[in-house]
C-alpha positions in Angstrom: 20.5 12.0 15.7 23.4 13.1 17.8 22.2 16.7 17.3 19.0 15.8 19.1 21.0 14.7 22.1 22.7 18.1 22.3 19.6 20.2 21.6 17.4 18.6 24.3 20.3 17.9 26.7 19.3 14.2 26.9 20.9 12.0 29.6 22.7 8.8 28.5 19.9 6.5 29.5 17.2 8.5 27.8 19.5 8.8 24.7 20.0 5.1 24.8 16.3 4.6 24.9 15.7 6.9 21.9 18.6 5.3 20.0 17.3 1.7 20.4 13.7 2.8 20.1 14.5 4.4 16.7 16.0 1.2 15.5 13.0 -0.9 16.6 10.7 1.8 15.2 12.3 1.8 11.8 12.1 -2.0 11.6 8.6 -2.1 12.9 7.6 0.7 10.6 8.7 -1.5 7.7 6.7 -4.4 9.2 3.7 -2.1 9.7 3.9 -0.9 6.1 3.9 -4.6 5.1 0.8 -5.2 7.2 -0.9 -2.2 5.5 0.1 -2.9 1.9 0.1 -6.6 2.4 -3.5 -6.4 3.5 -4.2 -4.6 0.2 -2.7 -7.6 -1.7 -4.4 -10.3 0.4 -7.8 -8.9 0.3 -7.6 -8.9 -3.5 -5.9 -12.3 -4.0 -7.8 -14.3 -1.3 -11.5 -14.6 -1.0 -13.0 -13.1 2.2 -13.4 -16.7 3.5 -9.7 -17.4 2.7 -8.6 -14.1 4.3 -10.6 -15.0 7.4 -8.9 -18.4 7.7 -5.4 -16.8 7.4 -6.3 -14.5 10.3 -7.8 -17.3 12.4 -4.5 -19.2 12.1 -2.7 -16.1 13.5 -5.2 -16.1 16.4 -4.9 -19.8 17.2 -1.1 -19.6 17.0 -1.0 -17.0 19.7 -3.4 -19.1 21.8 -1.6 -22.5 21.5 1.9 -21.2 22.2 0.6 -20.2 25.6 -1.4 -23.4 26.2 1.1 -25.9 24.8 4.2 -24.5 26.7 2.1 -23.7 29.8 3.3 -20.2 29.2 6.8 -21.3 30.1 8.5 -19.6 27.1 7.8 -16.2 28.8 9.9 -17.0 31.8 13.0 -16.5 29.7 12.5 -12.8 29.5 12.4 -12.5 33.3 15.2 -14.9 34.1 17.7 -13.0 32.0 17.3 -10.0 34.3 18.2 -12.1 37.3 21.7 -12.0 38.7 22.3 -15.8 38.2 25.3 -17.0 36.1 23.6 -20.1 34.7 21.5 -18.5 32.0 22.7 -20.8 29.3 21.6 -23.8 31.2 18.2 -22.2 31.9 17.7 -21.5 28.1 18.6 -25.1 27.4 16.2 -26.5 29.9 13.4 -24.2 28.8 14.0 -25.1 25.1 13.9 -28.8 25.7 10.7 -28.5 27.7 8.9 -26.3 25.1 9.9 -28.5 22.2 8.8 -31.7 23.9 5.4 -30.2 24.7 5.1 -28.9 21.1 5.9 -32.4 19.8 3.1 -33.9 22.0 0.7 -31.3 20.8 1.4 -31.9 17.1 1.1 -35.7 17.7 -2.4 -35.1 19.2 -3.4 -33.0 16.3 -2.3 -35.7 13.8 -4.2 -38.4 15.7 -7.4 -36.3 16.2 -7.4 -34.2 13.1 -11.2 -34.5 12.4 -12.1 -33.5 16.0 -9.6 -30.7 16.1 -10.7 -29.2 12.7 -14.3 -29.2 13.8 -13.5 -27.7 17.1 -11.5 -24.8 15.5 -13.7 -24.4 12.4 -10.7 -24.8 10.2 -10.0 -27.1 7.2 -8.2 -30.3 8.1 -5.1 -29.4 6.1 -4.8 -26.1 7.9 -5.2 -27.7 11.4 -2.3 -29.9 10.6 -0.1 -26.9 10.1 -0.7 -25.2 13.5 2.1 -27.0 15.3 4.6 -25.7 12.8 3.3 -22.1 13.1 3.7 -22.4 16.9 7.2 -23.7 16.5 8.2 -20.6 14.4 6.5 -18.3 17.0 8.4 -20.1 19.8 11.9 -19.9 18.3 11.4 -16.3 17.3 10.3 -15.4 20.8 13.4 -17.2 22.3 15.6 -15.2 19.9 14.1 -11.8 20.9 14.0 -12.5 24.6 17.7 -13.5 24.6 19.0 -10.5 22.7 16.7 -7.7 24.1 18.6 -7.6 27.5 21.9 -7.4 25.5 20.4 -4.4 23.6 21.1 -6.0 20.3 18.4 -3.9 18.6 19.9 -4.0 15.1 20.2 -7.8 15.2 16.7 -8.3 16.4 14.9 -6.0 14.1 16.9 -7.1 11.0 15.8 -10.7 11.5 12.2 -9.6 12.2 12.1 -7.7 8.9 13.6 -10.6 7.0 11.2 -13.2 8.3 8.2 -10.9 7.8 8.9 -9.8 4.3 10.3 -13.2 3.2 7.2 -15.0 4.6 4.8 -12.5 2.9 6.3 -12.5 -0.5 6.8 -16.2 -0.8 3.3 -16.7 0.5 1.9 -14.3 -2.2 4.0 -16.1 -4.9 2.6 -19.5 -3.8 -1.0 -18.1 -3.8 -0.6 -16.5 -7.2 0.6 -19.9 -8.6 -2.2 -21.8 -7.0 -5.4 -22.5 -9.0 -7.5 -23.1 -6.0 -7.3 -22.9 -2.2 -5.0 -19.8 -2.5 -5.2 -19.3 1.3 -3.5 -22.7 1.8 -0.8 -22.0 -0.7 -0.2 -18.7 1.0 0.2 -20.5 4.4 2.7 -22.9 2.9 4.8 -20.1 1.6 4.8 -18.4 5.1 5.8 -21.8 6.7 8.7 -22.4 4.3 10.4 -19.1 5.2 9.4 -19.3 8.8 10.9 -22.7 9.4 14.1 -21.8 7.5 14.6 -18.6 9.6 13.8 -20.4 12.9 16.6 -22.9 12.2 18.9 -20.0 11.4 17.9 -18.3 14.7 18.7 -21.5 16.6 22.1 -21.5 15.0 22.7 -17.9 16.1 21.6 -18.8 19.6 24.1 -21.8 19.9 26.5 -19.8 22.0 23.7 -18.8 24.4 22.3 -22.3 24.9 23.6 -25.2 26.9 21.3 -28.2 26.3 21.1 -29.5 29.8 17.8 -30.3 31.6 17.9 -29.2 35.2 15.0 -29.5 37.7 15.8 -26.2 39.4 15.3 -24.3 36.1 12.1 -26.2 35.5 10.9 -25.2 39.0 11.7 -21.5 38.3 9.8 -21.7 35.0 6.8 -23.3 36.7 6.8 -20.8 39.6 7.0 -17.8 37.3 4.9 -18.9 34.3 2.1 -21.0 35.7 0.6 -18.2 37.8 0.8 -16.1 34.6 -1.0 -18.7 32.5 -4.5 -17.3 33.1 -3.0 -13.9 32.3 -1.5 -14.9 29.0 -4.5 -17.0 27.9 -6.9 -14.3 28.8 -4.7 -11.8 27.0 -4.9 -13.9 23.9 -8.6 -14.2 24.3 -9.0 -10.5 24.6 -6.7 -9.8 21.6 -7.6 -12.6 19.2 -10.8 -14.5 20.2 -13.2 -11.8 18.9 -12.5 -13.2 15.5 -13.0 -16.7 16.6 -16.4 -15.9 18.2 -17.5 -13.8 15.2 -16.6 -16.8 13.0 -18.6 -19.2 15.1 -21.6 -17.0 15.7 -22.0 -15.1 12.4 -19.6 -16.4 9.7 -16.3 -16.0 7.8 -17.4 -12.9 5.8 -17.9 -10.8 8.9 -14.7 -12.3 10.4 -12.8 -11.0 7.3 -14.3 -7.5 7.8 -13.3 -7.5 11.5 -9.8 -9.0 10.7 -9.1 -6.2 8.2 -9.9 -3.5 10.8 -7.9 -5.4 13.4 -4.8 -5.7 11.2 -4.9 -2.0 10.4 -5.3 -1.0 14.1 -2.4 -3.3 15.0 -0.1 -0.5 13.7 -0.5 1.1 17.2 0.7 -2.0 19.2 3.5 -2.5 16.6 4.7 1.1 17.3 4.4 0.5 21.0 6.5 -2.7 20.7 9.3 -0.6 19.3 9.5 1.5 22.5 8.6 -1.4 24.9 11.5 -3.6 23.6 14.0 -0.7 24.0 12.6 0.5 27.3 12.4 -2.9 29.1 16.1 -2.7 30.3 15.6 0.9 31.5 12.4 0.0 33.3 14.0 -2.7 35.4 17.0 -0.6 36.1 14.9 2.4 37.2 12.7 0.1 39.3 15.7 -1.4 41.0 17.1 2.0 41.9 13.6 3.4 42.7 14.2 6.2 40.2 10.5 7.2 39.9 11.2 10.5 38.2 12.9 8.9 35.2 10.1 6.3 35.1 7.3 8.9 35.0 9.2 11.2 32.6 9.9 8.5 30.0 6.4 6.9 30.4 4.8 10.2 29.6 7.1 10.6 26.6 6.0 7.2 25.3 2.4 7.9 25.9 2.5 11.2 23.9 4.0 9.5 20.9 1.3 6.7 21.0 -1.4 9.3 21.4 -0.3 11.2 18.2 0.0 7.9 16.3 -3.5 6.8 17.4 -4.9 10.3 16.6 -3.5 10.1 13.0 -4.9 6.6 12.4 -8.4 7.4 13.8 -8.5 10.6 11.7 -7.7 8.9 8.5 -9.4 5.5 9.2 -11.8 5.8 6.2 -9.0 6.7 3.8 -6.8 3.9 5.0 -9.5 1.2 4.6 -10.4 2.6 1.1 -6.8 2.5 0.1 -6.0 -1.0 1.4 -9.1 -3.0 0.4 -11.9 -3.4 -2.1 -15.4 -2.1 -1.7 -16.4 -5.5 -0.3 -14.6 -4.6 3.0 -16.2 -1.1 3.3 -17.9 -2.1 6.6 -14.5 -2.3 8.3 -14.5 1.5 8.6 -17.2 1.3 11.3 -15.1 -0.7 13.8 -11.6 0.5 13.0 -11.6 3.7 15.2 -13.1 1.7 18.2 -10.3 -0.9 17.8 -7.7 1.8 17.8 -9.1 3.3 21.0 -9.2 -0.2 22.6 -5.6 -0.8 21.7 -4.6 2.5 23.3 -6.3 1.4 26.5 -4.7 -2.0 26.4 -1.2 -0.6 25.8 -1.7 1.7 28.9 -2.7 -1.4 30.9 0.4 -3.3 29.8 2.8 -0.7 31.4 0.9 -1.2 34.7 1.3 -4.9 34.3 5.1 -4.5 34.2 4.9 -3.3 37.8 3.2 -6.6 38.7 5.8 -8.5 36.9 8.7 -6.6 38.6 7.4 -7.5 42.0 6.5 -11.0 40.8 2.9 -10.6 41.8 1.9 -12.8 38.9 -1.2 -14.3 40.6 -2.8 -10.9 41.0 -2.0 -9.9 37.4 -3.5 -13.2 36.2 -6.6 -12.6 38.2 -7.1 -9.2 36.7 -6.7 -10.3 33.1 -8.7 -13.5 33.7 -11.6 -11.3 34.9 -11.2 -9.2 31.8 -11.1 -12.2 29.5 -14.3 -13.8 31.1 -16.0 -10.4 30.9 -15.1 -10.1 27.2 -16.4 -13.6 26.4 -19.7 -13.1 28.2 -20.3 -9.7 26.6 -19.3 -11.0 23.2 -21.7 -13.9 23.4 -24.7 -11.7 24.1 -23.9 -8.6 22.1 -22.5 -10.2 18.9 -25.6 -12.3 18.7 -27.9 -9.3 18.9 -25.9 -6.5 17.4 -23.5 -8.1 15.0 -19.7 -8.2 14.8 -19.2 -4.4 15.5 -20.3 -5.1 19.1 -17.0 -7.1 19.6 -14.9 -3.9 19.2 -16.9 -2.2 22.0 -17.0 -5.2 24.3 -13.2 -5.6 24.0 -12.6 -1.9 24.6 -14.8 -2.1 27.7 -12.9 -5.1 29.0 -9.6 -3.3 28.5 -10.8 -0.3 30.4 -12.0 -2.5 33.2 -8.5 -4.1 33.4 -6.7 -0.8 33.3 -8.8 0.7 36.2 -8.6 -2.5 38.3 -4.9 -2.8 37.9 -4.4 0.9 38.8 -6.5 0.5 41.9 -4.7 -2.7 43.1 -1.3 -1.2 42.6 -2.0 2.2 44.2 -4.4 1.3 47.0 -3.6 -2.4 47.8 0.1 -2.9 47.2 0.8 0.8 47.7 3.9 0.7 45.5 5.0 3.0 42.6 2.4 3.5 39.9 2.3 5.5 36.6 0.0 8.6 36.8 -3.5 7.9 35.4 -4.5 11.4 34.6 -2.6 11.7 31.3 -4.0 8.4 30.1 -7.6 9.4 30.9 -7.1 12.8 29.2 -5.7 11.1 26.1 -8.6 8.7 26.0 -11.1 11.6 26.3 -9.5 13.4 23.3 -9.4 10.2 21.2 -13.0 9.5 22.1 -14.1 12.9 21.0 -12.1 12.5 17.8 -13.9 9.2 17.1 -17.2 11.0 17.3 -16.0 13.9 15.1 -14.6 11.4 12.5 -17.9 9.4 12.5 -19.7 12.7 11.8 -17.3 13.7 9.0 -17.7 10.3 7.4 -21.5 10.9 7.2 -21.0 14.1 5.3 -21.4 13.5 1.5 -21.1 17.1 0.3 -17.3 16.8 -0.1 -15.3 14.5 -2.4 -12.8 12.0 -0.8 -9.9 14.3 -1.7 -11.6 17.4 -0.2 -12.2 15.6 3.0 -8.7 14.3 3.0 -7.2 17.8 2.8 -9.6 19.0 5.5 -8.3 16.3 7.8 -4.7 17.2 6.9 -5.5 20.7 8.2 -6.8 19.2 11.5 -3.7 17.1 11.8 -1.3 20.0 11.1 -3.1 22.0 13.8 -2.7 19.3 16.4 1.0 18.6 15.5 1.7 22.3 15.6 0.1 22.6 19.1 2.1 19.6 20.3 5.3 21.1 19.0 4.5 24.5 20.6 3.5 22.9 23.9 6.2 20.3 24.4 9.2 21.0 22.2 9.3 24.8 21.6 10.0 25.5 25.3 13.0 23.2 25.3 14.4 24.9 22.2 14.0 28.3 23.9 15.9 27.1 26.9 18.8 26.1 24.7 18.6 29.5 22.8 18.0 27.8 19.5 14.9 30.0 18.9 
């Protein structure tokens, strides 16, 4: 990799970004491959109804960690970039608060299991496990938020890979040994590894935590996190509650189809998280120094990589679904390209939301996402009822687009501060939208075999990658006299 630094004359900060991004990318690539091939196992081992329940647990976990902790756990990532010297005390205060709230939540679930299970449309035994899944999510988040500012990319990604693969394989082992309720056995396996790793994470964090409850730290958490509570809840609703509403309005079979497509499309956010985790320290540093040139240059670089990844996944959507599932899940092909397009829009929005967070304009950010969440729920309620579960992908994409444009408008015309250029995002979306139409047409052609169509798509991909190389990399190589 050092040769790349010389060839492209990369400065230290950009080289640091690429180095840490590559670490996160390799780890997340492993996790993404697990998501892909793990899906192939789960769709064959579990019934569609069981697969739907497993995915609903993931959705509820993301929702309840925000609700139970009052979004407080997210304040850690911001406080560690402050210039205060009492970070250990803050982590201790925040951990005590979050664990206390989690204990009260689990107590409520145990007392009101029947009501809770009916409300969430989950089996009682699954509802009782939700608090433990939230605990794993919470400790893992504390671990990552603590070590990201320290640029401990190897440490973070190694632990993520261990917990992801360990949870999956033990879950699969438990499911294979079970004679009935395989989904429940799978969840037990995931919990065993998750809890063990969470305790190990706490042990590693011992030198970064001082268990001391201080009101000033609680006030900081409240002032930062409570205004962002609608933002976080609405974000979860946008990302996860499609499955919940499909489950309530139509049923678990359709929820399974939509979940499969969503899990495959998640490869794009996973890739983005590799860059986002590495770029966060750079972003805050550039913003503090008002280095807009570096911000725009690196943002465009990230966007190009995400565009190419989205392009590849949309192009081979049918082949991926065919490879990773049985014929029962064939309907997932219809919604997968739309979900990929929606995730690309959402990722673009998140980089604008960082600007809100930097200036601590959390109330405005929450208002934007709250409007998007309400819009999504209303549209889902009407369109899923009349047009089926595929409508959820379009309504979510529309809500993401609304949030992106509104955020851009508020930052540029109301606050009048630095903003990322919108033109490249819109151009990328136009190209991806055209590709979705082309792929939809190609999938309707039955004159070619699956392998013939696959090679035809490879030719399209090679042409696009060749153009990208000629447009963006070849000029740099000429400048350095390498070609």
